[in-house]
BALOBA-1460 file (C-alpha; in Angstrom, 3 decimals):
// residues 168
<rec num="1" residu="m" x="-43.145" y="-46.679" z="-16.391"/>
<rec num="2" residu="k" x="-41.449" y="-43.338" z="-15.698"/>
<rec num="3" residu="r" x="-39.797" y="-44.824" z="-12.639"/>
<rec num="4" residu="n" x="-38.413" y="-47.784" z="-14.599"/>
<rec num="5" residu="l" x="-37.042" y="-45.529" z="-17.338"/>
<rec num="6" residu="t" x="-35.465" y="-43.225" z="-14.760"/>
<rec num="7" residu="l" x="-33.761" y="-46.156" z="-13.057"/>
<rec num="8" residu="l" x="-32.544" y="-47.474" z="-16.414"/>
<rec num="9" residu="f" x="-31.020" y="-44.120" z="-17.374"/>
<rec num="10" residu="l" x="-29.369" y="-43.698" z="-13.970"/>
<rec num="11" residu="m" x="-27.845" y="-47.181" z="-14.206"/>
<rec num="12" residu="l" x="-26.521" y="-46.425" z="-17.686"/>
<rec num="13" residu="a" x="-24.985" y="-43.178" z="-16.446"/>
<rec num="14" residu="f" x="-23.222" y="-44.951" z="-13.569"/>
<rec num="15" residu="a" x="-22.028" y="-47.734" z="-15.857"/>
<rec num="16" residu="g" x="-20.265" y="-45.152" z="-18.012"/>
<rec num="17" residu="y" x="-18.084" y="-44.036" z="-15.114"/>
<rec num="18" residu="s" x="-16.550" y="-47.436" z="-14.341"/>
<rec num="19" residu="q" x="-13.185" y="-47.840" z="-16.057"/>
<rec num="20" residu="g" x="-12.432" y="-51.457" z="-15.234"/>
<rec num="21" residu="k" x="-9.431" y="-50.781" z="-12.990"/>
<rec num="22" residu="l" x="-8.277" y="-53.882" z="-11.096"/>
<rec num="23" residu="t" x="-6.695" y="-53.878" z="-7.630"/>
<rec num="24" residu="y" x="-4.911" y="-56.531" z="-5.583"/>
<rec num="25" residu="g" x="-6.296" y="-57.909" z="-2.335"/>
<rec num="26" residu="s" x="-4.723" y="-60.317" z="0.098"/>
<rec num="27" residu="g" x="-4.206" y="-63.950" z="-0.838"/>
<rec num="28" residu="g" x="-4.036" y="-63.362" z="-4.573"/>
<rec num="29" residu="t" x="-7.601" y="-62.046" z="-4.912"/>
<rec num="30" residu="v" x="-8.303" y="-59.344" z="-7.465"/>
<rec num="31" residu="y" x="-10.986" y="-56.675" z="-7.023"/>
<rec num="32" residu="n" x="-12.614" y="-54.430" z="-9.619"/>
<rec num="33" residu="a" x="-13.409" y="-50.700" z="-9.336"/>
<rec num="34" residu="e" x="-16.528" y="-51.432" z="-7.253"/>
<rec num="35" residu="n" x="-14.464" y="-53.533" z="-4.749"/>
<rec num="36" residu="q" x="-16.104" y="-56.760" z="-5.860"/>
<rec num="37" residu="k" x="-14.031" y="-59.931" z="-6.062"/>
<rec num="38" residu="v" x="-13.200" y="-60.920" z="-9.646"/>
<rec num="39" residu="k" x="-12.730" y="-64.593" z="-10.550"/>
<rec num="40" residu="t" x="-9.456" y="-65.661" z="-12.142"/>
<rec num="41" residu="d" x="-11.125" y="-66.651" z="-15.423"/>
<rec num="42" residu="l" x="-12.593" y="-63.167" z="-15.784"/>
<rec num="43" residu="v" x="-9.239" y="-61.549" z="-14.937"/>
<rec num="44" residu="r" x="-7.588" y="-63.657" z="-17.635"/>
<rec num="45" residu="a" x="-10.313" y="-62.684" z="-20.104"/>
<rec num="46" residu="l" x="-9.827" y="-58.989" z="-19.282"/>
<rec num="47" residu="m" x="-6.040" y="-59.262" z="-19.668"/>
<rec num="48" residu="n" x="-6.322" y="-61.162" z="-22.936"/>
<rec num="49" residu="e" x="-5.520" y="-58.021" z="-24.951"/>
<rec num="50" residu="n" x="-2.351" y="-57.329" z="-22.918"/>
<rec num="51" residu="p" x="-0.093" y="-60.402" z="-23.340"/>
<rec num="52" residu="e" x="2.646" y="-59.150" z="-20.980"/>
<rec num="53" residu="a" x="0.196" y="-58.613" z="-18.130"/>
<rec num="54" residu="l" x="-1.473" y="-61.956" z="-18.830"/>
<rec num="55" residu="a" x="1.861" y="-63.795" z="-18.775"/>
<rec num="56" residu="l" x="2.809" y="-62.159" z="-15.449"/>
<rec num="57" residu="y" x="-0.609" y="-62.937" z="-13.956"/>
<rec num="58" residu="n" x="-0.468" y="-66.578" z="-15.074"/>
<rec num="59" residu="s" x="3.048" y="-66.885" z="-13.675"/>
<rec num="60" residu="g" x="1.920" y="-65.451" z="-10.336"/>
<rec num="61" residu="r" x="-1.063" y="-67.790" z="-10.137"/>
<rec num="62" residu="n" x="1.191" y="-70.724" z="-11.052"/>
<rec num="63" residu="k" x="3.581" y="-69.796" z="-8.238"/>
<rec num="64" residu="k" x="0.651" y="-69.560" z="-5.834"/>
<rec num="65" residu="t" x="-0.523" y="-73.050" z="-6.797"/>
<rec num="66" residu="w" x="2.934" y="-74.604" z="-6.406"/>
<rec num="67" residu="g" x="3.472" y="-72.783" z="-3.124"/>
<rec num="68" residu="n" x="0.209" y="-74.206" z="-1.795"/>
<rec num="69" residu="i" x="1.102" y="-77.707" z="-3.000"/>
<rec num="70" residu="f" x="4.497" y="-77.578" z="-1.284"/>
<rec num="71" residu="f" x="3.132" y="-76.028" z="1.900"/>
<rec num="72" residu="y" x="0.124" y="-78.282" z="2.455"/>
<rec num="73" residu="g" x="1.894" y="-81.374" z="1.096"/>
<rec num="74" residu="g" x="4.848" y="-80.829" z="3.424"/>
<rec num="75" residu="l" x="2.527" y="-80.185" z="6.346"/>
<rec num="76" residu="a" x="0.635" y="-83.400" z="5.609"/>
<rec num="77" residu="l" x="3.843" y="-85.445" z="5.331"/>
<rec num="78" residu="v" x="5.202" y="-84.137" z="8.633"/>
<rec num="79" residu="a" x="1.906" y="-84.625" z="10.471"/>
<rec num="80" residu="t" x="1.206" y="-88.142" z="9.194"/>
<rec num="81" residu="n" x="4.764" y="-89.321" z="9.788"/>
<rec num="82" residu="l" x="4.810" y="-87.999" z="13.324"/>
<rec num="83" residu="i" x="1.383" y="-89.433" z="14.144"/>
<rec num="84" residu="v" x="2.224" y="-92.856" z="12.698"/>
<rec num="85" residu="e" x="5.601" y="-93.071" z="14.414"/>
<rec num="86" residu="m" x="4.200" y="-91.938" z="17.756"/>
<rec num="87" residu="n" x="1.428" y="-94.531" z="17.687"/>
<rec num="88" residu="e" x="3.461" y="-97.436" z="16.370"/>
<rec num="89" residu="g" x="3.676" y="-100.011" z="19.153"/>
<rec num="90" residu="d" x="5.980" y="-102.672" z="17.739"/>
<rec num="91" residu="m" x="8.456" y="-104.122" z="20.187"/>
<rec num="92" residu="p" x="11.921" y="-105.055" z="19.025"/>
<rec num="93" residu="d" x="12.595" y="-108.766" z="18.452"/>
<rec num="94" residu="n" x="15.496" y="-108.930" z="20.897"/>
<rec num="95" residu="w" x="13.472" y="-107.893" z="23.993"/>
<rec num="96" residu="n" x="12.744" y="-110.725" z="26.437"/>
<rec num="97" residu="g" x="10.088" y="-108.895" z="28.495"/>
<rec num="98" residu="y" x="12.294" y="-108.084" z="31.498"/>
<rec num="99" residu="g" x="13.675" y="-104.641" z="32.175"/>
<rec num="100" residu="p" x="13.171" y="-101.535" z="30.091"/>
<rec num="101" residu="a" x="12.329" y="-102.139" z="26.484"/>
<rec num="102" residu="p" x="15.045" y="-101.248" z="24.017"/>
<rec num="103" residu="v" x="14.140" y="-98.204" z="21.974"/>
<rec num="104" residu="k" x="13.234" y="-98.868" z="18.373"/>
<rec num="105" residu="r" x="14.531" y="-96.108" z="16.143"/>
<rec num="106" residu="s" x="11.764" y="-94.226" z="14.314"/>
<rec num="107" residu="n" x="11.896" y="-93.688" z="10.576"/>
<rec num="108" residu="m" x="11.611" y="-89.913" z="10.147"/>
<rec num="109" residu="t" x="12.372" y="-89.753" z="6.412"/>
<rec num="110" residu="m" x="8.925" y="-88.510" z="5.398"/>
<rec num="111" residu="a" x="8.939" y="-85.874" z="8.144"/>
<rec num="112" residu="i" x="12.293" y="-84.573" z="6.886"/>
<rec num="113" residu="i" x="11.023" y="-84.459" z="3.291"/>
<rec num="114" residu="g" x="7.878" y="-82.669" z="4.474"/>
<rec num="115" residu="g" x="9.957" y="-80.156" z="6.406"/>
<rec num="116" residu="a" x="12.050" y="-79.479" z="3.310"/>
<rec num="117" residu="m" x="8.850" y="-78.928" z="1.314"/>
<rec num="118" residu="l" x="7.600" y="-76.492" z="3.959"/>
<rec num="119" residu="v" x="10.845" y="-74.532" z="3.838"/>
<rec num="120" residu="a" x="10.793" y="-74.501" z="0.013"/>
<rec num="121" residu="s" x="7.234" y="-73.143" z="-0.023"/>
<rec num="122" residu="i" x="8.152" y="-69.997" z="1.929"/>
<rec num="123" residu="p" x="9.972" y="-68.052" z="-0.845"/>
<rec num="124" residu="i" x="7.445" y="-69.245" z="-3.407"/>
<rec num="125" residu="k" x="4.507" y="-67.983" z="-1.360"/>
<rec num="126" residu="i" x="6.290" y="-64.702" z="-0.659"/>
<rec num="127" residu="g" x="7.058" y="-64.107" z="-4.351"/>
<rec num="128" residu="y" x="3.721" y="-64.684" z="-6.059"/>
<rec num="129" residu="p" x="1.974" y="-61.457" z="-4.913"/>
<rec num="130" residu="k" x="4.731" y="-59.384" z="-6.545"/>
<rec num="131" residu="k" x="4.032" y="-60.964" z="-9.922"/>
<rec num="132" residu="i" x="0.270" y="-60.521" z="-9.626"/>
<rec num="133" residu="k" x="0.685" y="-56.874" z="-8.546"/>
<rec num="134" residu="a" x="3.042" y="-56.238" z="-11.482"/>
<rec num="135" residu="a" x="0.507" y="-57.789" z="-13.866"/>
<rec num="136" residu="l" x="-2.283" y="-55.599" z="-12.508"/>
<rec num="137" residu="e" x="-0.082" y="-52.497" z="-12.812"/>
<rec num="138" residu="k" x="0.659" y="-53.306" z="-16.473"/>
<rec num="139" residu="y" x="-3.033" y="-53.938" z="-17.132"/>
<rec num="140" residu="n" x="-4.149" y="-50.705" z="-15.435"/>
<rec num="141" residu="k" x="-1.390" y="-48.730" z="-17.197"/>
<rec num="142" residu="g" x="-2.601" y="-50.116" z="-20.517"/>
<rec num="143" residu="l" x="-6.135" y="-49.043" z="-19.661"/>
<rec num="144" residu="a" x="-4.989" y="-45.497" z="-18.967"/>
<rec num="145" residu="e" x="-3.070" y="-45.322" z="-22.270"/>
<rec num="146" residu="n" x="-5.941" y="-46.737" z="-24.333"/>
<rec num="147" residu="y" x="-8.729" y="-44.835" z="-22.571"/>
<rec num="148" residu="s" x="-10.761" y="-42.558" z="-24.770"/>
<rec num="149" residu="p" x="-13.869" y="-40.937" z="-23.358"/>
<rec num="150" residu="g" x="-17.032" y="-42.237" z="-24.918"/>
<rec num="151" residu="p" x="-20.349" y="-40.527" z="-25.363"/>
<rec num="152" residu="k" x="-21.675" y="-38.825" z="-22.252"/>
<rec num="153" residu="t" x="-25.289" y="-39.528" z="-21.360"/>
<rec num="154" residu="t" x="-27.232" y="-37.148" z="-19.132"/>
<rec num="155" residu="l" x="-30.764" y="-37.502" z="-17.843"/>
<rec num="156" residu="i" x="-32.697" y="-34.231" z="-17.848"/>
<rec num="157" residu="a" x="-35.908" y="-34.090" z="-15.857"/>
<rec num="158" residu="s" x="-38.313" y="-31.418" z="-14.666"/>
<rec num="159" residu="t" x="-41.804" y="-31.463" z="-13.176"/>
<rec num="160" residu="n" x="-43.633" y="-32.223" z="-16.409"/>
<rec num="161" residu="q" x="-40.984" y="-33.586" z="-18.786"/>
<rec num="162" residu="i" x="-38.098" y="-36.016" z="-18.985"/>
<rec num="163" residu="g" x="-35.308" y="-36.123" z="-21.518"/>
<rec num="164" residu="l" x="-32.015" y="-37.734" z="-22.419"/>
<rec num="165" residu="r" x="-29.014" y="-35.717" z="-23.632"/>
<rec num="166" residu="i" x="-26.151" y="-37.529" z="-25.372"/>
<rec num="167" residu="e" x="-22.866" y="-35.676" z="-25.949"/>
<rec num="168" residu="f" x="-20.239" y="-37.023" z="-28.340"/>
């Protein structure tokens, strides 16, 4: 029983030291003070009290989504168009079977559109981390301004007694 109470008090003491500071990782991931990955729903819930930071974070996540759509959509269009056109074996109607076959012109419209989507995704994907970092800075700055130290809990133990000291 003493061991369980000691562990409980130690965990409470360590929980008092965490301030909830958020940091940015690569790829739009957000980490908390213990370097654990935080899901986007939880980040939005934490930023709910700071509307400016929440708006910046949502804008950054929106840019990330659109950048991914343009990038992977453009990549898919280019790849499928090239694969289809390379494997298409239709012969032109005016070829009589003698001599080299006349070249049928490939339709590369989808590959061009996909390439344009790829090019458009580059500035979008470069810009979204700046917005997320700015949102996290605003959130962390708001935490520092609103921080007020709470009660301090200390576990006091000796060979034949255990106690809890709370300072306000």
